[in-house]
N, C-alpha and C positions, 0 to 999 in steps of 0.2 A: 090240412088234408094232404096225404101222401100223393106225390105226383107221378111216380115212376110208371104206374100202370094205367094212367089216364090218357084219354085221347087229347089231341090238341085243343079241341073245343072245351073239353072238361077242364083242362089246365087254365084256359082263358077265363072260364066261369068261376073257377076257384079263386083266381086272383081278383077278379072284379067283385066277388062277394066278400073278399077279405078273409077267406078260409085257409090261408097259408101262413105257417109260422116259419120264419127264416132266422137261423142262427148265424151271426157274422162273427168269425173268430179273428180278433185283431181290431182294436178300436183306435188305431193311429190315424195318420194323415189321410189315408185312403179308405180305411175300414169304417170309420165313424160316418163320413159323408155317404158311403154306400148304404149303411144302416138307415140313415135319414131318408135316403131315396126310397127304400122299401117301405119304411113307416109312412112316408107321405103318400105312397101309393095305396095305403090302406091295409098293408100286411102287418102281421104281428111279428115284431123283431126282438130277438134276444141278442144283445151285444155281449161278446165274451172277451175278457182280457185278463192277463195274469197280474196286471197292476191294480192293486187295491185302491189306490188314490184315484185313478181314472174312473173305476167303477163307481166309487162313492160320489165323485163329482157328477157323473151323468145321472145317477139315481136321485141326486138332490136337485136336478134340473139345471146344472151348469155345464158349460162346454169347455173341454180342454183345447179346443181349436177355434178360439174366438175370432181369429183373422181369416178363417175359411168361410166364404160366402155360403149362406144357407145352413150354417152349423153354429149359429149364435146361441147364447144362453136362452134367449127367448124361444128359439125353435126347439131346442132340446127340452126345455121346461114344458112346452106345449105338448110334445109327443109323449113325455113321461106322464103328464096329467091325463092325457087321452088314453093311456094304457096301451099305446102302440109300440112303445120302446121301453125296454128294461135292460139293465146291465148286470153281469154276474162274473164271478171268478170260477164258478162251478161248471167246468167245461164238459164233464161227462153228462151231467143232468141236462145241460142245454142241448146236447146232441139227442138225448132221449125225447125231448119235447119237440124237436124240429122236424119239419117236412123237407126243408131245403137247408143245407149247410154250406157256408162259404168260408173258405180259408184265405185270409188276406193278411198274414203275419209277415214280418221281415225275413227276407232271404238274403244273406250277406256273404262276405268272404272274410277270412281272418287276416292277421298281419302278414302271413306268408302267402297270401293270395289263393289259399285253398277254400273250397266251399264250406260255408257255415250255415247249414240248414237245420240246426237243432230246434229253433223256434217252430219251424214248419213241422218237423217230425214229432215234436212234443204235442202240438195241437192235434195232429192226425192220430196219434196214439190215444189221446183222450176221446176223440171223436169215435174211434173204432170201438171203444169200450161202451159207448152209449148208443151206437148206431142201431137203428131199427129197420125192419124190412120195408122196402118201397120208398125209402128216403133217397134224396139226391144230394150228392156231395160235389161241390164245384171248387176247384183250386183257382184262385185269382192272383195270388202273389206270383211274381216272376220267378220262373224255375228253369234250371238247365233242361234242355229237351230230353225226354225220357223219364222224368222224375215221377209224374203222375201215374203213368202206366207201369212204372217199375216199383220203387220202394214205397210210394204212397199207397198204391193198390195192395201191395203185400201186407203192409201194416194194417190197413182197414180190414182186409179179409181175415188176417190172423186174430185180431182183437175181437172182431164181431162174430166170426163163424159164418159170415154171409159171403156171397159171391158177387163181385163187381160185374155190372152189366146184366146180371140175372136177378139177384135179390135186391140190389140197390143200384142207382145210377151214379156214374162217376165221369166227370168231364173237367177240362181246363178251359177257362175263359178269362184271359189276362186283362188286368186293369190297364187302361190306356189313358192315364190321367196325369195332370200336373197340379201341384199344390197351388191353391188360390183359385182354382176353377174346376174342382173335382166333380161337383154335381152337374155343372154345365157340360163338361166333357162326356160324362156317362150318359146323361139323358138326351142331350141335343147334338153333340158334335161328331161323334164317331160311331160307326157300326160296331157291334159286339162280335168278337171272334169267339167261336165255340167249336171245340173238338172233343168228342167223347171217347170212352174206352171201347164203345161199340156204337152202331148206328142208332140204337134205341136211346142210349144215353145222350147222344148228340141231339136227337130230335126233341127230347123232353126239355133239355136245357135251352135249346134254341127257342122253343115255344114259350118257356118261362120269360126269357129276355125280350122277346118280341113285344110283350106287354109293358116293358119297362123303358126301352130305348127307342127314340124317335127315328134314328138312322137305320134301324133294322139289325139283322144278324147275318154274319158271314159264317156259314157252317163249313168246316174243313174236315179233311179225311179222318183225323184222329187227334188225340190230345197232344201227342208229340209235335205234330205240325203246329197246333195252336201255341204250344210253348215256344217253339222256334220263332214264330212270327213276332212275338213281343221282344225276344232277345235280339233278333235281327234288326228290329226298329232301333233299339238302343245302340247297337254296335255300329249301325250306319251313321248315327249322329256322332259317335265318338270318333270314328275314322274320318268323317267329314271335318269335324273340328280340328283334328290332327293335321289334315291337309291344309286347312286355313292357317293354322299355326306355322306349319312348315313354309308355306308361301310367304307369311309375314316375316319370318326370319330371313328369307331371301330378300324380301323387299327392303329390309333394313340395310342389307349389304349393297344393293344396287341403287339405293337412293330414291325409291318411289314410295308413295303412300298406299298402304295395303287396302284401306277403306275405299279410296277412289278406284283402285284396281278391281276389287271385289264387286263394287256396285256396277262398274262398267261390264264386267264379265257376266254378272247375273241379269243384265238386260237381254241376254240371249236366253231363250226359254229352256234350253237344255242344261244350263249352268245353274247350280244351286249351292254355291260355296257358302258355308256357314261363317260365323264370325270368329276370329281368333281372340285370344285374351289371356287372362292370368292363370287359367287352369279350370279343370272340370271337377265338381264335387257332387255330393249327394249320394242317395242310396240306389241310384239307377245306372246312369251312363258309365261311371267309373268301374262298376261291378260286373255288368253283363259281359264285357269281353272275356273276363276270367271264367265265366260259365262255359263259354265256347272253347277257350284255350285248354281248360281242364278236361273237357269232353274230347277235344281233338287229340289230346295227348294219349288218351286210351286207345285211339285208333292209329297212332303213329303219324298223324297229320300235323304238319308244321304250318300254322296259320300266320304267315309272315306279316301280312298287312294289318291284321287285327292286333298282333303283338306290338308291331312297330308304332302303330297309332296310339295305343295305350301308353307306351313308354314315353313317347314324345309329349303327350298331354301331361304326364306326371312330372315332366321336367320344366313345364312352363312357369310354375311358381319361382323356380330358381333363376329363370331368365328375367323375371320381374326384379329380383334382387340385383342381377347384373345391371339392369336399367337404372336402378336406384344408385348403384355405385357410379355408373357413367354420368348420370345427371348431377350428382354431388361433385364429381370431378370437374364438370363443366363450370361449377361455381366455386371451385377450389376448396372444397370441404371434404374431410374424411367421413366415413360412416360412423366411426367411433365418436361418441358424445354428441352426435347430431340429433336434434329432435325430429323424429319421423312420425307423422300422423298417419293412421290407418283408417280409411273409410270402409267399414263393413268387415265383419267376420263370418257372416252367413255365406254358405256356398252359392247362394242364388238370391237375387233380388226378391223381396217380398216374402221370403220363407225364413222362419225362425228355426234354423238348423245349421249346425256346424259340421255335419258328418262329411268327412273327407274334404273339408273346405281347403281351397288353396291358401287361405289366410294362415293356416297352421304352419306349413313349411316356410312361408315368407317371414313370418314373425320369428320363428325359431332361428332361422339363419341370421336375421338382422340382430337378434339378441346376442348371438355368438360373436358378431362383429362389433358389439359394444354400442349399438344405437340406443338412444333413449326413446322408447316407443310409447305413444298414446293412441288409444283406440276409441272410435265412436261408431256405434251401430244402434240405430233407433229401435230395433226389435228386441234388444237385450238390455238388461239392467247392468249398471256398472259392476255389481257384485258377480253377476253371471260371467261377464267377460274376464274380470280379474281372476276369478277362481279357475277358469279353464285355460287362460293364456298366460297368466302370471305376469302381466304388465298392467300399467295404469290405464284405466278407462275414464272417459269424460262424458258429461251428460248433454253437451250441445255440440253442434257442428262447428260453431265458432271456436270452441276450445281446442278442437283437434288441429285447426289451422293456426291459431294464435302463436306467433313466434316460432313456427316450425321451419326447419330447413328443407324438409321434403314432405309431401303428402302423397300417399299411394291410394288409389281407388281400386278396391278389390271386389266390391259388391255394388250392383247397380240398383239400389233401393229407390223407389219412386220418391221417397222423402228428400232425396238429393236433387232438388230442383236446380236447373242450370243457373237461373238468376241468382239464387242464394249461394251456389257454389262459387260463382265468379266474384260475388261480393266478399266472400270469405278469403279468396286468394289474396286480397289486399291486406289481410291480417298477418300474412307470413312475413318472415324476415325479408329485408330488401333483396338480398341474394338468396333465392330459394327455387325449388323445383317441384313440378308435378309429374308423377309417374301414373299414367292412366291405364289401369288394367281392364277397364270396361268401356272406354270411350264415352264417358259421361261428361267430360269437359269439352268446351269449344277450344280447339288448339290455338286458333288465331287470337282469341280474347286473352288466353293465358299468356301468350307470348307478347301481346301488346302491353300487358301489365308488367313486362320485364322479367318474367319467370321462365325458367327452362321447362319445356314440355317434352316428355317422352312417352311413348306408348308402343305396344307390340306392333311392329310393322310400320311405324311412322318415324320418319327421319328427323335428325336433330335440326337441320336447317333446310328450308326450301328456297 
């Protein structure tokens, strides 16, 4: 049932009766869980993706996101069999069938830090060709402020011959989720931000989401405000992490422990200093600053804090290499020909993704310095690691420690239990070092075992 000209009560009734078809464009880490949420709510869901393998997997009842709670093979198979979920690569036809269309495809930057929104615009182009009157289109992927009301609106109107805000609804409602807890985040944890191309679009999308999320809806003035809210959230985190990293660098110089200092500072309710570390990766925090920097450049605005924070965070992997060199010097060993174990190549614990991972520059720099590198990451196969990073991978944590001169912790996977970690330290060479990029080791235990311990913001000797 098309929603755009329904009253709030009629929208509620349509959802309760399962009379709404939702097309979700993008079946990745955020899109597929969102599709599952709608299907579990009793709506008819068409998942759209350009990847044939993902579409075939889902239609056969298998999940490409088996580690995401609520998106198991069992759940996908149940929804497919119940007829509540189907997947397709036919993006135009999916738009024709849909009452509500949600765009949640990747929005990225290229190697020169310029916007790379081709996935978004390709999806919107296809949607426009199949768009029908009184449908509602919601962009949920993170976008530079002004994108929905600008190029997206223009593409939809040009391809469909319809008018946004009059013939169809158009709004932005950013995803506010983290891998590993997407369904919980959407349904239980946060209110949904909604901003439309006009008040009618806002009201319709707000009514739609009030039946989905338990924390309710925050309706804002327009879609540009809604877009800015999500980008600002990510930039705040990036700048805060940069501040923590800068304070950690100072802590190393003046001989104090950054963790002790941050914990003390954060006991005051107005201090919320984040954790420093090896670097920031993924498809969110490292990218959003460039959305603002590119936008600000158009207006001649110099965003010094945003720029400096991003550049500092991009330098942290190289500081980890400096710590490796320092630690090896302490035990009188060069980097060249030293066996260096790497714990984790994922950009974040619990997430099987290497997008902009700090592991990449760390490994590349150590390779250039002549280190013999071995990697262990429990979320990846040996073949996956060796193909991407071009170095040896091992299948157990013990193997990454055995006879190593230095081990670097880059990812804080839950599989790296402290007890097991410290048992493995004993497998290293007699003179060896730990460089802890995520504070997963107990510094005192490592040092009691006779090993050098270094981490960002933690001094050599206390």
